[in-house]
SERO-4910 file (N, C-alpha, C, O; in steps of 0.05 Angstrom, whole numbers):
BEGIN
 pado doro    nc1    nc2    nc3   cac1   cac2   cac3    cc1    cc2    cc3    oc1    oc2    oc3
  Met    A   -993   1572    110  -1015   1559    115  -1011   1550     88  -1002   1563     69
  Ala    A  -1021   1513     92  -1020   1500     79  -1036   1505     59  -1026   1507     37
  Thr    A  -1054   1508     62  -1084   1515     45  -1076   1530     23  -1084   1524      0
  Ile    A  -1055   1555     30  -1044   1573     12  -1021   1560     -5  -1012   1572    -24
  Arg    A  -1015   1541      1   -995   1528    -17  -1009   1508    -45  -1002   1508    -68
  Asn    A  -1031   1492    -29  -1054   1482    -39  -1067   1492    -62  -1074   1481    -82
  Leu    A  -1069   1521    -54  -1081   1540    -80  -1063   1543    -93  -1068   1541   -117
  Lys    A  -1036   1550    -86  -1018   1559   -112  -1013   1530   -133  -1012   1532   -158
  Ile    A  -1009   1508   -122  -1010   1488   -140  -1032   1477   -143  -1026   1453   -148
  Gln    A  -1049   1478   -144  -1081   1482   -156  -1086   1498   -185  -1096   1491   -207
  Thr    A  -1074   1526   -171  -1076   1547   -203  -1054   1541   -218  -1055   1551   -240
  Ser    A  -1035   1529   -212  -1010   1521   -232  -1021   1493   -240  -1004   1477   -250
  Thr    A  -1040   1487   -239  -1050   1456   -253  -1073   1460   -270  -1081   1445   -287
  Cys    A  -1079   1477   -266  -1101   1487   -282  -1093   1496   -312  -1100   1490   -335
  Lys    A  -1068   1519   -297  -1056   1537   -326  -1037   1517   -342  -1033   1520   -366
  Arg    A  -1026   1493   -326  -1012   1471   -345  -1025   1455   -360  -1014   1444   -379
  Ile    A  -1053   1449   -353  -1076   1447   -368  -1078   1447   -395  -1073   1432   -415
  Val    A  -1090   1476   -388  -1099   1486   -403  -1079   1488   -429  -1086   1488   -452
  Lys    A  -1044   1491   -417  -1021   1495   -442  -1021   1471   -453  -1014   1472   -477
  Glu    A  -1029   1444   -443  -1029   1417   -452  -1051   1417   -467  -1050   1402   -486
  Leu    A  -1067   1429   -464  -1091   1417   -495  -1087   1439   -510  -1095   1434   -533
  His    A  -1078   1462   -508  -1074   1481   -541  -1052   1466   -556  -1052   1458   -579
  Ser    A  -1028   1463   -533  -1017   1437   -556  -1024   1414   -571  -1018   1408   -594
  Tyr    A  -1039   1400   -550  -1055   1370   -569  -1069   1387   -592  -1066   1379   -615
  Glu    A  -1086   1412   -585  -1107   1422   -614  -1082   1432   -629  -1078   1415   -647
  Lys    A  -1065   1448   -631  -1040   1448   -656  -1030   1427   -663  -1020   1428   -686
  Glu    A  -1027   1408   -652  -1015   1374   -657  -1035   1360   -673  -1027   1350   -695
  Val    A  -1057   1358   -666  -1087   1350   -691  -1083   1368   -717  -1079   1359   -739
  Glu    A  -1086   1396   -709  -1087   1404   -732  -1069   1400   -751  -1075   1399   -775
  Arg    A  -1040   1398   -739  -1009   1393   -756  -1014   1361   -770  -1010   1353   -793
  Glu    A  -1024   1349   -749  -1020   1321   -762  -1048   1313   -779  -1048   1297   -797
  Ala    A  -1070   1326   -771  -1089   1327   -800  -1074   1335   -832  -1070   1323   -853
  Ala    A  -1071   1353   -826  -1054   1373   -853  -1041   1346   -863  -1049   1333   -882
  Lys    A  -1014   1341   -840   -990   1319   -852  -1015   1290   -866  -1010   1279   -887
  Thr    A  -1038   1283   -849  -1048   1257   -860  -1058   1266   -891  -1045   1255   -909
  Ala    A  -1076   1280   -897  -1092   1303   -915  -1063   1299   -944  -1063   1287   -965
  Asp    A  -1044   1314   -932  -1017   1313   -952  -1012   1286   -962  -1006   1283   -986
  Met    A  -1013   1264   -944  -1006   1242   -947  -1024   1222   -971  -1019   1206   -989
  Lys    A  -1050   1237   -959  -1068   1217   -973  -1069   1233  -1004  -1079   1218  -1020
  Asp    A  -1062   1257  -1015  -1061   1268  -1034  -1044   1261  -1058  -1048   1261  -1083
  Lys    A  -1021   1254  -1039   -996   1244  -1052   -996   1215  -1064   -981   1208  -1082
  Gly    A  -1016   1196  -1052  -1018   1173  -1055   -995   1161  -1043   -977   1153  -1058
  Ala    A   -992   1159  -1014   -971   1152   -997   -978   1125   -994  -1001   1118  -1001
  Asp    A   -961   1108   -985   -960   1077   -984   -979   1078   -961   -977   1095   -942
  Pro    A  -1009   1051   -964  -1025   1045   -946  -1014   1041   -916  -1025   1050   -895
  Tyr    A   -992   1028   -917   -986   1019   -886   -971   1052   -874   -975   1060   -851
  Asp    A   -958   1064   -887   -954   1088   -873   -973   1110   -876   -964   1130   -864
  Leu    A   -999   1113   -890  -1018   1124   -879  -1035   1114   -861  -1049   1130   -849
  Lys    A  -1038   1090   -855  -1053   1075   -830  -1033   1090   -807  -1046   1101   -789
  Gln    A  -1007   1092   -806   -997   1096   -786   -999   1123   -777  -1002   1131   -754
  Gln    A   -996   1135   -796  -1000   1174   -795  -1030   1172   -780  -1035   1187   -761
  Glu    A  -1051   1154   -787  -1081   1165   -781  -1075   1162   -757  -1075   1181   -742
  Asn    A  -1066   1130   -744  -1070   1122   -714  -1055   1150   -699  -1063   1160   -679
  Val    A  -1033   1158   -713  -1023   1184   -695  -1034   1210   -687  -1032   1224   -667
  Leu    A  -1054   1211   -719  -1082   1220   -712  -1098   1220   -689  -1102   1237   -672
  Gly    A  -1105   1199   -690  -1129   1189   -675  -1120   1185   -639  -1136   1188   -621
  Glu    A  -1092   1178   -638  -1082   1187   -606  -1082   1214   -604  -1088   1221   -581
  Ser    A  -1079   1235   -619  -1073   1255   -611  -1098   1272   -608  -1098   1293   -595
  Arg    A  -1121   1262   -621  -1148   1270   -622  -1163   1263   -593  -1178   1278   -582
  Met    A  -1155   1236   -583  -1166   1226   -562  -1155   1246   -540  -1172   1253   -525
  Met    A  -1135   1254   -536  -1124   1267   -515  -1135   1295   -510  -1131   1305   -488
  Ile    A  -1150   1308   -529  -1173   1334   -525  -1187   1330   -505  -1184   1343   -484
  Pro    A  -1212   1301   -510  -1226   1298   -486  -1217   1294   -460  -1230   1300   -439
  Asp    A  -1189   1280   -461  -1175   1274   -434  -1173   1304   -422  -1185   1310   -401
  Cys    A  -1159   1320   -434  -1155   1345   -427  -1175   1361   -414  -1170   1377   -396
  His    A  -1200   1355   -424  -1225   1372   -418  -1234   1366   -388  -1240   1381   -370
  Lys    A  -1233   1334   -389  -1241   1320   -371  -1222   1334   -347  -1234   1348   -331
  Arg    A  -1194   1330   -344  -1182   1345   -323  -1177   1364   -321  -1161   1370   -304
  Leu    A  -1189   1383   -338  -1188   1410   -325  -1217   1419   -313  -1219   1438   -297
  Ala    A  -1239   1402   -322  -1264   1406   -303  -1246   1398   -273  -1238   1416   -259
  Ala    A  -1243   1377   -270  -1231   1368   -256  -1223   1390   -228  -1233   1397   -206
  Ala    A  -1195   1395   -248  -1183   1409   -235  -1190   1446   -225  -1180   1461   -209
  Ile    A  -1214   1448   -248  -1229   1470   -232  -1239   1465   -210  -1234   1476   -188
  Ala    A  -1256   1446   -214  -1273   1448   -187  -1246   1438   -167  -1241   1459   -155
  Asp    A  -1237   1430   -163  -1211   1433   -142  -1202   1460   -125  -1198   1467   -102
  Leu    A  -1203   1471   -151  -1185   1491   -143  -1216   1518   -127  -1216   1531   -106
  Lys    A  -1232   1515   -146  -1262   1524   -135  -1269   1512    -95  -1275   1524    -75
  Ser    A  -1264   1488   -101  -1271   1486    -69  -1244   1486    -49  -1251   1479    -26
  Thr    A  -1224   1491    -50  -1203   1503    -40  -1207   1534    -36  -1204   1545    -14
  Leu    A  -1214   1545    -60  -1220   1576    -53  -1243   1577    -32  -1243   1593    -13
  Val    A  -1264   1557    -39  -1292   1568    -18  -1285   1557     16  -1299   1563     35
  Tyr    A  -1259   1539     17  -1252   1525     40  -1235   1553     54  -1242   1565     74
  Ile    A  -1212   1561     36  -1205   1588     49  -1223   1607     54  -1222   1617     76
  Tyr    A  -1244   1618     36  -1262   1636     54  -1273   1631     75  -1274   1647     94
  Thr    A  -1284   1604     76  -1310   1594     95  -1282   1591    125  -1286   1606    143
  Phe    A  -1260   1575    126  -1248   1575    147  -1228   1609    149  -1229   1620    171
  Ser    A  -1215   1621    130  -1209   1643    140  -1225   1671    152  -1216   1691    164
  Ile    A  -1254   1666    144  -1269   1684    155  -1276   1683    184  -1282   1702    200
  Ala    A  -1275   1652    189  -1286   1650    215  -1259   1644    237  -1262   1636    260
  Glu    A  -1236   1651    225  -1219   1651    233  -1201   1681    237  -1178   1682    245
  Met    A  -1214   1701    230  -1215   1724    218  -1177   1728    215  -1159   1739    228
  Glu    A  -1178   1712    191  -1149   1712    179  -1165   1733    150  -1186   1742    141
  Glu    A  -1132   1733    144  -1136   1758    113  -1141   1743     97  -1121   1728     95
  Thr    A  -1165   1733     75  -1175   1733     56  -1157   1736     22  -1153   1722      2
  Asp    A  -1152   1756     29  -1146   1769      2  -1111   1775      0  -1100   1795     10
  Gly    A  -1095   1751    -16  -1073   1750    -20  -1060   1751    -49  -1075   1760    -66
  Pro    A  -1036   1745    -58  -1034   1745    -91  -1036   1718    -94  -1035   1714   -118
  Glu    A  -1039   1693    -78  -1048   1677    -95  -1077   1668    -96  -1083   1651   -112
  Val    A  -1097   1679    -78  -1120   1677    -72  -1129   1693    -98  -1149   1684   -110
  Glu    A  -1110   1722   -109  -1126   1732   -129  -1125   1719   -158  -1142   1717   -176
  Asp    A  -1097   1708   -155  -1090   1694   -175  -1110   1665   -190  -1113   1656   -213
  Ala    A  -1117   1657   -164  -1135   1638   -171  -1168   1647   -177  -1181   1632   -192
  Lys    A  -1181   1673   -164  -1198   1677   -169  -1194   1683   -195  -1210   1671   -208
  Lys    A  -1180   1698   -210  -1173   1705   -237  -1168   1679   -262  -1173   1679   -286
  Thr    A  -1157   1657   -241  -1159   1637   -267  -1174   1622   -263  -1168   1600   -271
  Val    A  -1205   1624   -248  -1223   1610   -247  -1241   1621   -269  -1252   1611   -288
  Ala    A  -1239   1650   -258  -1257   1665   -278  -1250   1665   -309  -1267   1667   -327
  Asp    A  -1223   1664   -313  -1219   1660   -343  -1224   1633   -353  -1240   1631   -372
  Leu    A  -1216   1615   -345  -1223   1588   -349  -1259   1587   -355  -1269   1582   -377
  Glu    A  -1269   1590   -339  -1297   1589   -338  -1305   1611   -361  -1328   1618   -361
  Lys    A  -1293   1619   -375  -1304   1636   -402  -1295   1629   -418  -1305   1633   -440
  Gln    A  -1265   1611   -416  -1255   1605   -439  -1281   1572   -445  -1296   1570   -464
  Phe    A  -1280   1557   -427  -1278   1534   -424  -1313   1528   -409  -1317   1511   -393
  Pro    A  -1333   1545   -420  -1354   1540   -397  -1362   1515   -399  -1358   1501   -419
  Thr    A  -1374   1507   -375  -1386   1476   -361  -1417   1482   -358  -1428   1504   -355
  Glu    A  -1429   1455   -359  -1462   1455   -345  -1466   1472   -323  -1487   1484   -320
  Glu    A  -1440   1475   -301  -1454   1488   -279  -1453   1515   -278  -1467   1527   -261
  Ala    A  -1436   1529   -297  -1428   1552   -290  -1454   1564   -310  -1458   1589   -311
***
């Protein structure tokens, strides 16, 4: 069933975006520490400016990841609704490992990243 394939893809997308988000958060911490260290040591103003640019670019990625994650969760939820709506109408089984993984992923992400909807 193509919808189960889409469900697996969307679940993986959510997990990948969360990993990416955590990676950017760690990068911001690392770059902020490096920037502070450069300021303390009186680094060249040009080098300091470049480091601040790197830090700024890393910080810009965090809201972008949050926005993409919210969209990915919404897509995953709508696919789950679609599966339950049409599977019940067609008397198909709605509980498989892919569906359970998707439901668990949505629940975990909603706890970790609460939205205005939830």
